[in-house]
Every structure is written in structure tokens, then in C-alpha cells.
C-alpha positions as CSV (number, residue, x, y, z in Angstrom):
1,X,46.9,84.1,125.1
2,X,46.0,80.5,125.9
3,X,44.3,78.5,123.2
4,X,41.0,76.9,124.2
5,X,41.2,73.2,124.3
6,X,38.8,71.5,122.0
7,X,36.4,69.1,123.9
8,X,36.4,65.5,122.6
9,X,33.5,64.0,120.8
10,X,30.8,62.7,123.1
11,X,29.9,59.1,122.8
12,X,26.4,57.9,122.1
13,X,26.1,56.2,125.5
14,X,27.1,59.5,127.3
15,X,24.6,61.4,125.2
16,X,21.8,58.9,126.1
17,X,22.7,59.1,129.8
18,X,22.3,62.9,129.6
19,X,18.9,62.4,127.9
20,X,17.9,59.9,130.6
21,X,18.9,62.4,133.3
22,X,16.7,65.0,131.7
23,X,13.8,62.6,131.4
24,X,14.1,61.8,135.1
25,X,13.8,65.5,135.9
26,X,10.4,65.6,134.2
27,X,11.4,67.0,130.8
28,X,9.8,65.7,127.6
29,X,11.8,63.8,125.1
30,X,12.1,66.8,122.8
31,X,13.2,69.1,125.7
32,X,15.7,66.4,126.9
33,X,17.4,66.2,123.5
34,X,17.4,70.0,123.1
35,X,18.9,70.6,126.6
36,X,21.6,67.9,126.3
37,X,22.7,68.1,122.6
38,X,25.9,70.1,122.8
39,X,28.2,71.0,119.9
40,X,30.2,67.8,120.2
41,X,27.2,65.6,120.9
42,X,26.1,63.0,118.3
43,X,22.6,64.4,118.7
44,X,23.7,67.9,117.7
45,X,22.1,67.7,114.2
46,X,18.8,66.6,115.8
47,X,18.9,69.7,118.1
48,X,19.5,71.9,115.0
49,X,16.5,70.5,113.2
50,X,14.4,70.9,116.3
51,X,15.3,74.5,116.7
52,X,14.3,75.0,113.1
53,X,10.8,73.7,114.0
54,X,10.8,70.2,112.6
55,X,8.8,67.5,114.4
56,X,10.9,65.3,116.7
57,X,10.4,62.0,114.8
58,X,11.3,63.6,111.5
59,X,14.3,65.3,113.0
60,X,15.6,62.1,114.4
61,X,15.1,60.2,111.1
62,X,16.7,63.0,109.1
63,X,19.8,63.0,111.4
64,X,20.6,59.4,110.3
65,X,23.2,59.3,107.5
66,X,23.5,55.8,105.9
67,X,27.1,56.6,104.9
68,X,28.1,56.8,108.6
69,X,29.1,53.4,109.8
70,X,27.9,53.9,113.4
71,X,25.6,51.1,114.7
72,X,25.2,52.7,118.1
73,X,24.1,56.0,116.7
74,X,21.7,54.4,114.2
75,X,20.1,52.3,117.0
76,X,19.7,55.3,119.3
77,X,18.1,57.5,116.6
78,X,15.8,54.7,115.6
79,X,14.6,53.9,119.2
80,X,14.1,57.6,120.0
81,X,12.2,58.2,116.7
82,X,9.9,55.2,117.4
83,X,9.1,56.5,120.9
84,X,8.6,60.0,119.6
85,X,6.1,58.6,117.1
86,X,4.4,56.1,119.4
87,X,4.3,58.3,122.6
88,X,4.5,56.9,126.1
89,X,7.4,57.0,128.6
90,X,10.7,56.7,126.8
91,X,12.8,56.5,130.0
92,X,12.8,52.7,130.3
93,X,13.7,52.3,126.7
94,X,16.6,54.8,127.0
95,X,17.9,52.9,130.1
96,X,17.7,49.6,128.3
97,X,19.3,51.0,125.2
98,X,22.2,52.4,127.3
99,X,22.8,48.9,128.7
100,X,22.6,47.3,125.3
101,X,25.1,49.8,123.8
102,X,27.4,49.3,126.7
103,X,27.4,45.6,126.0
104,X,28.3,46.3,122.4
105,X,31.1,48.6,123.4
106,X,32.4,45.9,125.8
107,X,32.4,43.4,123.0
108,X,34.4,45.8,120.8
109,X,36.9,46.4,123.6
110,X,37.3,42.6,124.0
111,X,38.0,42.3,120.3
112,X,40.8,44.9,120.6
113,X,42.2,43.3,123.8
114,X,42.4,39.9,122.2
115,X,44.5,41.3,119.3
116,X,46.7,43.4,121.6
117,X,49.4,40.8,122.1
118,X,49.8,40.0,118.4
119,X,49.7,43.7,117.5
120,X,52.3,44.8,120.1
121,X,54.6,41.9,119.3
122,X,54.5,42.7,115.6
123,X,55.1,46.4,116.2
124,X,58.1,45.5,118.4
125,X,59.7,43.4,115.6
126,X,58.8,46.0,113.0
127,X,60.7,48.7,115.0
128,X,63.8,46.6,115.1
129,X,65.2,47.7,111.7
130,X,64.5,51.5,112.1
131,X,65.9,51.4,115.6
132,X,69.1,49.6,114.5
133,X,69.6,52.2,111.7
134,X,69.1,55.0,114.1
135,X,71.6,53.5,116.5
136,X,74.2,53.2,113.8
137,X,73.6,56.8,112.7
138,X,74.0,58.1,116.3
139,X,77.0,56.0,117.2
140,X,78.9,56.3,113.9
141,X,77.7,59.3,111.8
142,X,80.6,59.0,109.3
143,X,79.9,55.3,108.7
144,X,76.2,56.0,108.2
145,X,77.1,58.7,105.7
146,X,79.2,56.2,103.8
147,X,76.3,53.8,103.7
148,X,74.1,56.5,102.1
149,X,76.8,57.6,99.5
150,X,77.8,54.0,98.5
151,X,75.4,52.8,95.7
152,X,75.5,49.2,96.9
153,X,74.7,49.9,100.5
154,X,72.1,52.5,99.5
155,X,70.3,50.0,97.3
156,X,70.4,47.4,100.1
157,X,69.0,49.9,102.7
158,X,66.2,51.0,100.2
159,X,65.2,47.5,99.4
160,X,65.2,46.5,103.1
161,X,63.0,49.4,104.0
162,X,60.6,48.6,101.1
163,X,60.4,45.0,102.4
164,X,59.8,46.3,105.9
165,X,56.9,48.5,104.7
166,X,55.3,45.6,102.8
167,X,55.7,43.4,105.9
168,X,54.1,46.1,108.0
169,X,51.1,46.3,105.7
170,X,50.8,42.5,105.6
171,X,50.9,42.2,109.4
172,X,48.4,45.0,109.8
173,X,46.0,43.3,107.4
174,X,46.3,40.0,109.3
175,X,45.7,41.6,112.7
176,X,43.0,43.9,111.4
177,X,41.2,41.0,109.8
178,X,41.3,39.1,113.1
179,X,39.7,42.0,114.9
180,X,37.0,42.5,112.3
181,X,38.3,45.9,111.0
182,X,38.9,46.6,107.4
183,X,40.1,49.4,105.3
184,X,38.0,51.9,103.3
185,X,38.5,50.0,100.0
186,X,38.4,46.5,101.5
187,X,35.1,45.7,99.7
188,X,36.6,46.0,96.2
189,X,36.7,42.6,94.6
190,X,40.4,42.6,93.7
191,X,41.5,43.8,97.2
192,X,39.1,41.3,98.8
193,X,40.8,38.5,96.8
194,X,44.3,39.7,97.7
195,X,43.3,40.0,101.3
196,X,41.9,36.4,101.4
197,X,45.2,35.1,100.0
198,X,47.4,37.2,102.3
199,X,45.5,37.2,105.6
200,X,42.8,34.6,105.3
201,X,39.1,34.9,104.3
202,X,37.3,37.5,106.4
203,X,34.1,36.4,108.2
204,X,30.9,37.9,106.9
205,X,29.5,40.8,109.0
206,X,25.9,39.9,108.2
207,X,25.5,38.1,111.5
208,X,26.3,41.2,113.5
209,X,23.9,43.2,111.3
210,X,21.1,40.7,112.1
211,X,21.9,41.0,115.8
212,X,21.8,44.8,115.7
213,X,18.5,44.9,113.8
214,X,16.9,42.3,116.1
215,X,17.8,44.3,119.2
216,X,16.4,47.5,117.6
217,X,13.2,45.8,116.5
218,X,12.7,44.5,120.0
219,X,12.9,48.1,121.3
220,X,10.3,49.1,118.7
221,X,8.0,46.3,119.8
222,X,8.4,47.4,123.4
223,X,7.2,50.8,122.3
224,X,3.9,49.3,121.3
225,X,4.4,48.8,117.6
226,X,3.1,45.7,115.8
227,X,5.8,43.4,114.1
228,X,5.1,44.9,110.7
229,X,5.3,48.5,112.0
230,X,8.4,47.6,113.9
231,X,10.2,46.3,110.9
232,X,9.1,49.3,108.8
233,X,10.3,51.7,111.5
234,X,13.7,50.0,111.9
235,X,14.4,49.2,108.3
236,X,15.6,52.7,107.3
237,X,18.2,52.6,110.1
238,X,19.5,49.0,109.5
239,X,23.0,48.6,108.1
240,X,24.7,46.5,105.5
241,X,23.3,43.9,103.2
242,X,20.8,42.7,105.8
243,X,19.6,46.3,106.1
244,X,19.0,46.3,102.3
245,X,17.1,43.0,102.6
246,X,15.0,44.3,105.5
247,X,14.0,47.4,103.6
248,X,13.1,45.2,100.7
249,X,10.9,43.0,102.9
250,X,9.2,46.0,104.5
251,X,8.0,47.2,101.1
252,X,6.3,43.9,100.3
253,X,2.5,44.3,100.5
254,X,1.2,41.1,98.7
255,X,2.4,38.7,101.5
256,X,2.6,38.7,105.3
257,X,5.8,40.0,106.9
258,X,7.0,36.6,108.0
259,X,6.7,35.2,104.5
260,X,8.5,38.2,103.0
261,X,11.3,37.8,105.5
262,X,11.5,34.0,104.8
263,X,11.9,34.7,101.1
264,X,14.6,37.3,101.7
265,X,16.5,35.0,104.1
266,X,16.4,32.2,101.5
267,X,17.9,34.5,98.9
268,X,20.7,35.6,101.3
269,X,21.4,32.0,102.4
270,X,22.7,33.0,105.9
271,X,21.7,30.9,109.0
272,X,21.2,34.0,111.2
273,X,18.8,35.5,108.6
274,X,16.8,32.3,108.5
275,X,16.6,32.2,112.3
276,X,15.4,35.9,112.2
277,X,12.7,34.9,109.7
278,X,11.7,31.9,111.8
279,X,11.2,34.0,114.8
280,X,8.7,36.1,113.0
281,X,7.0,33.0,111.6
282,X,6.6,31.5,115.1
283,X,5.3,34.7,116.4
284,X,2.7,35.0,113.6
285,X,1.6,31.3,113.7
286,X,1.9,30.4,117.4
287,X,1.5,33.7,119.1
288,X,5.0,33.6,120.7
289,X,6.1,37.0,122.1
290,X,8.5,38.3,119.5
291,X,10.7,40.8,121.5
292,X,12.2,38.2,123.9
293,X,12.9,35.9,121.0
294,X,14.7,38.6,119.1
295,X,16.8,39.6,122.1
296,X,17.7,35.9,122.7
297,X,18.7,35.6,119.0
298,X,20.9,38.7,119.2
299,X,22.6,37.4,122.4
300,X,23.3,34.0,120.8
301,X,24.7,35.6,117.7
302,X,27.0,37.9,119.7
303,X,28.2,34.9,121.8
304,X,29.1,32.9,118.7
305,X,30.8,36.0,117.2
306,X,32.9,36.2,120.4
307,X,34.0,32.6,120.0
308,X,34.8,33.1,116.3
309,X,36.9,36.2,117.3
310,X,39.0,34.2,119.8
311,X,39.6,31.6,117.1
312,X,40.5,34.2,114.5
313,X,43.0,35.8,116.9
314,X,44.7,32.5,117.5
315,X,45.0,31.9,113.8
316,X,46.3,35.5,113.3
317,X,49.1,34.8,115.8
318,X,50.3,32.0,113.6
319,X,49.8,33.8,110.3
320,X,51.9,36.8,111.4
321,X,54.9,34.5,111.3
322,X,54.7,34.3,107.5
323,X,55.4,38.0,106.8
324,X,57.9,38.1,109.6
325,X,60.0,35.3,108.1
326,X,59.4,36.2,104.4
327,X,59.7,40.0,104.5
328,X,60.7,41.5,107.9
329,X,63.7,39.3,108.7
330,X,65.2,39.7,105.2
331,X,64.5,43.4,105.4
332,X,66.6,43.5,108.6
333,X,69.4,41.6,106.9
334,X,69.4,43.9,103.9
335,X,69.0,47.2,105.6
336,X,71.3,46.5,108.7
337,X,73.7,43.6,108.2
338,X,74.6,44.0,104.5
339,X,75.8,47.6,104.9
340,X,77.9,46.6,108.0
341,X,79.3,43.7,106.1
342,X,80.2,45.8,103.1
343,X,81.7,48.5,105.3
344,X,83.8,45.9,107.1
345,X,85.1,44.6,103.8
346,X,86.0,48.1,102.7
347,X,88.0,48.7,105.8
348,X,89.9,45.5,105.4
349,X,90.6,46.2,101.7
350,X,91.5,49.8,102.5
């Protein structure tokens, strides 16, 4: 009996395209999500809550899990929840959101492409020692068996493989830091300090968090919300330290929103946060439309992040040479050349 192949997880952009197609056919937003949220869809929890009878806005808000690091899903749930609460035609917002998330995906693909050369080159060098050992084992099984039984060659091979593993971890840290990815425990103070010494200091992610929040607030403003209502609607879905600051500012009642944001931006001390607060201040004092300013701010932040990424990748290509020369090349000498040298001396002495 043939086993049924499991379908892959649907992306947020694909799910939003399905929702947009259903909206074009005349379905409501609730019906569109119900009809398109399959088992592997990111909107499947929303569909389950809707079937249970929950209101659409509450179901969308309840589907967001702050522990899941998915900016695209949080933006989609927030925009859909705002439109479910405000009413109106959600189709233009869904189309614009699809284009925005596609640009974000393109930026992530560019980040991976920029690090491809350094990553593939490092992998090729890291495969040199295991490939050489496999070649020796296939071409001379008896000699390979002697390498394992001899304590001296066994110790050299073990030490070489250990150095190889450390070099691989070091190189992966350098390349991963250049592409902006980090491990699960990278936020621990000790590991963060070790990573800064081994691979260079990582750039803060708060700028990207500001860009994501600014784009989502612009969508909420387009739905008809006032700046204060837009911030309060987006704050529960915002990520990272800026998300915490945005939630703190949204709970302030004794001062206008732009003053609360300015106070929070001053406490954080980041230029992107200050620009975000100044956009609200100009909108409140001069009457400048806020949504275009926030979109321009997000676009500028992402352009600067792209330039910083290219710079980090160039630095990573140079930093990779350190573990290659300190760990990987000595590992090759210990695991491959030393056993051959010892074996040759044994044959001469024998």
C-alpha cells in the first residue's frame, strides 16, 4: 500500500493569495478564511476558532503566539484582525500586504544568496578531512585498521576530528552572524560575549522590528483607525524589544501618543526608534499623513539593512580564514598526514 505523501507547510503569502481569491469571488473575510484555511495553512488555528463560534477579530488575535518568531504571520494576523474590527473592503489591504511580504521574502533570499559563496567554500574545505579519511579506508582497509588500533594514530585522528568539529562550529557562527541568523541560545549573555569575540559583534535587530511595526501600523491607518488606535491594535503583534516598548507606550494614558513614543525611543536610544517617534510627532503637530511617512521609514530602514548585510558578508569572508588556519588545517594535518607519516615510519622500521 502506498503511503500518502505529506503536503508541505503553506506559506503566509500563499495563504493570503487564497484569501484574496476568495474575496474577489464575493465572499466575506470570515468565509474566505474558512474556505482557504487547510490543515497545513498558517491560518488553520483561526479556522478552528471560527468553527467553534468565536468572532473573527478575536480568533485572529488568539491565533497569534508571541513565542513563534514569524514576522509575516504576525503582520498578516494583525492586518486581518484590524479589518475585521473596522469593517470595509479588506481586498486592497490583502493585496498590498502580499506585496509587502513578498518584498520581505526577497530581502531574506538576498541575505541567504550573499552568504552562499562563503558557506559553500567553507563546507568544501570542511569536507576535505572526512573525504581523505574515507579515501584511505577504501583504498587501504588494512592500513586504516592499523591507524585505528595504534594508540598514537588513533589519538591524532581523534584530536584532528575534534578540531574539525570546533572549526565547523566557528565557521557556522561567522556565516550565520553575517546572514542575521542566530541559534536558540544566542541571547544568553555568556554565549553572546563568546560569539562577539569569535565571530564579531552582531548587529541589533531592533531596526528590522521598527520597520515591521511601521508597515503594519500603516495598514491599520489605511483601515480607518486613528494613530492611537493603530498603535494599540498593532502593539500586541509587534516583536522583540521594540514590540515591548510599543506595548508600553500604548498603555500610557496621561500623555499624547507621540510624547509617549518619544519617551520610549529616548530610553531605547536607537535612531530608528527616534525616527519612528518623530513621524508621530510631525503627524500630530503639523497634520502630515502618517501612513506614507511610516512606509517611507520602513523602506529606508530595509535599504540600510541591505547595505549593512553586504558589508557583514564581506567581513565574514575574511573572518572565515581565521578558523580555517587555526583549526581546520591543523585538523587535516593531525587526522590525515600524521597517521600516514607514522605508518610510513613503521614500514621503514619493519
